C-alpha positions as CSV (number, residue, x, y, z in Angstrom):
1,M,-1.4,-77.0,-1.0
2,A,-0.3,-73.4,-0.5
3,L,-2.0,-70.6,-2.3
4,L,1.4,-69.2,-3.4
5,T,4.8,-70.8,-3.4
6,C,8.1,-69.1,-4.4
7,T,11.2,-71.3,-5.0
8,D,14.7,-69.9,-5.4
9,L,13.3,-66.7,-6.6
10,A,15.6,-63.9,-7.9
11,L,14.3,-60.4,-8.7
12,G,15.7,-57.7,-10.9
13,Y,15.3,-55.2,-13.8
14,D,16.4,-55.9,-17.3
15,G,18.0,-59.2,-16.2
16,Q,20.1,-57.5,-13.6
17,E,19.6,-59.2,-10.2
18,I,18.9,-57.1,-7.1
19,L,17.7,-59.9,-4.8
20,R,18.0,-63.6,-4.8
21,G,17.3,-66.7,-2.6
22,L,13.6,-66.1,-1.9
23,N,11.9,-69.3,-0.7
24,F,8.5,-68.9,1.0
25,S,4.9,-70.1,0.8
26,V,1.6,-68.6,1.8
27,A,-1.3,-70.8,2.9
28,Q,-5.0,-69.9,2.9
29,G,-5.7,-67.6,5.8
30,D,-2.1,-66.4,6.4
31,Y,-1.2,-62.8,7.0
32,L,2.3,-62.2,5.6
33,C,4.1,-58.9,6.1
34,I,7.1,-58.1,3.9
35,V,9.6,-55.9,5.7
36,G,13.1,-54.7,5.1
37,E,15.3,-51.6,4.4
38,N,14.4,-49.1,1.8
39,G,15.5,-50.3,-1.7
40,S,15.6,-53.9,-0.6
41,G,13.1,-54.9,-3.3
42,K,9.8,-55.1,-1.5
43,S,7.7,-53.4,-4.2
44,T,9.6,-55.3,-6.9
45,L,8.6,-58.5,-5.2
46,M,5.0,-57.4,-5.2
47,K,5.1,-56.6,-8.9
48,T,6.7,-59.9,-9.7
49,L,4.1,-61.9,-7.7
50,L,1.5,-60.1,-9.8
51,G,3.1,-61.0,-13.0
52,L,3.8,-57.3,-13.8
53,M,7.6,-58.1,-13.9
54,A,9.3,-61.4,-14.8
55,P,11.6,-63.0,-12.2
56,V,15.3,-63.2,-13.1
57,S,15.1,-66.8,-12.1
58,G,13.2,-69.3,-9.9
59,E,9.5,-69.9,-10.0
60,I,6.2,-68.8,-8.6
61,L,3.4,-71.4,-8.3
62,T,-0.2,-70.9,-7.4
63,G,-2.3,-73.6,-5.8
64,D,-5.8,-74.3,-4.3
65,G,-7.4,-73.3,-7.6
66,L,-6.1,-69.7,-7.4
67,M,-5.9,-68.0,-10.8
68,P,-3.7,-65.0,-11.6
69,N,-6.8,-62.9,-12.3
70,Q,-8.2,-63.7,-8.8
71,I,-5.6,-61.7,-6.9
72,G,-6.6,-58.3,-5.5
73,Y,-4.0,-55.6,-5.5
74,L,-3.8,-52.3,-3.8
75,P,-0.6,-50.4,-5.0
76,Q,1.0,-47.4,-3.5
77,Q,-1.0,-44.3,-4.5
78,T,0.5,-41.4,-6.5
79,A,-0.6,-37.8,-6.4
80,V,-2.2,-38.2,-9.8
81,Q,-4.2,-41.2,-8.7
82,R,-5.5,-39.3,-5.6
83,D,-6.9,-36.7,-8.0
84,F,-8.7,-39.1,-10.3
85,P,-12.1,-37.6,-11.4
86,A,-14.3,-40.7,-11.2
87,S,-17.1,-41.7,-8.8
88,V,-16.5,-44.1,-6.0
89,Q,-18.8,-46.7,-7.6
90,E,-16.9,-46.5,-10.9
91,I,-13.6,-47.1,-9.2
92,V,-14.8,-50.0,-7.1
93,L,-16.5,-51.6,-10.2
94,S,-13.2,-51.4,-12.1
95,G,-11.9,-54.1,-9.8
96,C,-14.1,-56.5,-11.7
97,L,-12.4,-55.8,-15.1
98,S,-10.1,-58.8,-14.9
99,R,-13.2,-61.1,-14.8
100,C,-15.1,-59.3,-17.7
101,G,-13.1,-60.9,-20.5
102,L,-14.2,-59.4,-23.8
103,R,-17.5,-58.3,-22.4
104,P,-17.8,-54.5,-22.9
105,F,-20.1,-54.0,-19.9
106,Y,-20.4,-54.9,-16.2
107,S,-22.8,-57.8,-15.4
108,R,-25.4,-57.8,-12.7
109,Q,-23.1,-60.0,-10.7
110,N,-20.2,-57.5,-11.1
111,K,-22.5,-54.7,-9.8
112,A,-23.6,-56.9,-6.9
113,S,-20.0,-57.6,-6.0
114,A,-19.1,-53.9,-6.0
115,K,-22.1,-53.1,-3.8
116,A,-21.2,-55.8,-1.4
117,A,-17.6,-54.6,-1.2
118,M,-18.7,-51.0,-0.5
119,E,-21.2,-52.1,2.2
120,K,-18.5,-54.3,3.8
121,L,-16.1,-51.4,4.1
122,H,-18.9,-48.9,5.0
123,I,-18.6,-46.6,2.0
124,A,-21.9,-47.4,0.2
125,H,-23.1,-43.9,1.1
126,L,-20.2,-42.5,-0.8
127,S,-20.9,-44.4,-4.1
128,R,-21.9,-41.3,-6.1
129,R,-19.2,-39.0,-4.6
130,C,-16.2,-38.0,-6.7
131,Y,-13.1,-40.0,-5.6
132,R,-10.8,-36.9,-5.5
133,E,-13.1,-35.2,-3.0
134,L,-12.6,-37.9,-0.4
135,S,-10.2,-37.9,2.6
136,G,-7.1,-40.1,2.4
137,G,-8.7,-42.7,4.6
138,Q,-11.8,-42.8,2.6
139,Q,-9.8,-43.2,-0.6
140,Q,-8.0,-46.2,0.8
141,R,-11.3,-47.8,1.7
142,V,-12.4,-47.3,-1.9
143,L,-9.2,-48.9,-3.3
144,L,-9.5,-51.8,-0.8
145,A,-13.1,-52.3,-2.0
146,R,-11.9,-52.3,-5.6
147,A,-9.3,-54.9,-4.7
148,L,-12.0,-57.0,-3.0
149,C,-14.0,-57.1,-6.3
150,A,-11.1,-59.0,-7.9
151,T,-10.8,-61.7,-5.2
152,Q,-12.2,-63.6,-2.3
153,A,-8.9,-65.4,-1.8
154,L,-5.7,-63.2,-1.8
155,L,-5.0,-59.5,-1.3
156,L,-1.6,-57.9,-2.1
157,L,-1.2,-54.5,-0.4
158,D,1.8,-52.3,-1.0
159,E,2.5,-49.9,1.9
160,P,-1.3,-49.1,2.0
161,V,-1.2,-46.6,4.9
162,T,1.5,-44.3,3.5
163,G,0.3,-40.7,3.9
164,L,-2.5,-41.5,6.2
165,D,-2.9,-39.9,9.7
166,P,-2.5,-42.3,12.6
167,A,-6.3,-42.7,13.2
168,A,-7.0,-43.5,9.5
169,A,-4.0,-45.9,9.4
170,A,-5.3,-47.7,12.5
171,D,-8.8,-47.9,10.9
172,F,-7.3,-49.4,7.7
173,Y,-5.4,-52.0,9.6
174,R,-8.5,-52.9,11.5
175,M,-10.4,-53.5,8.3
176,V,-7.6,-55.7,6.9
177,N,-7.6,-57.7,10.1
178,E,-11.3,-58.2,9.8
179,L,-11.0,-59.4,6.2
180,N,-8.3,-61.8,7.3
181,H,-10.0,-63.3,10.3
182,A,-13.7,-63.0,9.5
183,D,-13.6,-63.5,5.8
184,K,-10.5,-65.8,5.7
185,I,-8.9,-63.7,3.0
186,T,-5.1,-64.3,2.7
187,I,-3.1,-61.1,3.1
188,I,0.4,-60.2,1.7
189,M,1.3,-56.7,2.8
190,V,4.5,-54.6,2.3
191,S,4.9,-52.6,5.4
192,H,7.4,-50.0,6.8
193,D,5.5,-50.1,10.2
194,I,7.3,-53.0,11.9
195,R,5.4,-52.5,15.2
196,T,2.0,-53.1,13.5
197,A,3.4,-55.8,11.3
198,L,4.5,-57.8,14.4
199,A,1.1,-57.2,16.1
200,N,-1.1,-58.3,13.2
201,A,0.8,-60.7,10.9
202,S,1.1,-64.4,11.2
203,H,4.3,-64.6,9.2
204,I,7.2,-62.2,8.3
205,L,9.3,-62.1,5.2
206,H,12.4,-59.9,5.7
207,I,14.3,-59.1,2.6
208,G,17.6,-57.3,2.1
209,D,21.2,-58.4,2.8
210,T,19.7,-61.1,4.9
211,V,16.5,-63.0,3.9
212,F,14.2,-64.5,6.6
213,F,10.8,-66.2,6.3
214,G,8.9,-67.6,9.3
215,T,6.3,-66.9,11.9
216,V,6.3,-63.7,13.9
217,Q,7.6,-65.6,16.9
218,E,10.4,-67.1,14.9
219,Y,11.3,-63.7,13.5
220,L,11.5,-62.1,16.9
221,G,13.9,-64.9,18.0
222,S,16.1,-64.6,14.9
223,R,19.2,-62.4,14.7
224,V,17.9,-60.3,11.8
225,G,14.6,-59.8,13.6
226,Q,16.3,-58.7,16.8
227,I,18.6,-56.3,15.0
228,F,15.9,-54.8,12.8
229,T,13.5,-54.2,15.7
230,Q,16.2,-52.9,18.0
231,Q,17.9,-50.5,15.5
232,G,14.9,-48.2,15.0
233,G,12.4,-50.6,13.5
234,M,10.2,-50.3,16.5
235,Q,10.1,-46.5,16.0
236,D,7.7,-46.8,13.0
237,E,10.3,-45.3,10.7
238,S,10.2,-45.9,6.9
239,Y,12.2,-48.8,5.5
């Protein structure tokens, strides 16, 4: 059974529909990139998958034992968040909150999970540093480690390289690929970088006036895929 299945999903705000007809599923180990024009509803879809917004209609089902509190999420960062005055360790540990329940403290297991996530992403030496003193690339590693504390199954990443320089962005994509291939963590990523999406993903969900879901190869052979990549999508512009 798929980890996540969306059937006849419609998205919107206050009951007003902005996108409809979404049908797709994500299996364990998949790497799905969500692409499309600006304003097409990519971030709205992410929030709906997380349960932060209710769908206008349709349903979202989880399988393979996946629970809603076992989904790791890395949202788009705001300027206020980049200036957050907390230590790296505190931020990474906060990824365990969804599993703490009513317990007012972190368990030994929570602390071990945070340590393991920081070591995996090579930021353990930064654990006592203040988050706002870090570079953009280091901050994204911290947020990715935080998301890992919430899951070993599914990561949702919303345009995670926005604002990063090319070297830091390439490093971030490398880490995500490693998590997907070596650790078998399923990835769903909103991306404006169509070139990297096509190079790394196993599947593409294109949303907008036309909706497409399929493998990268199927996307490249589709009319919407050919138009999107030929009309500037391959120029790494923001969509």
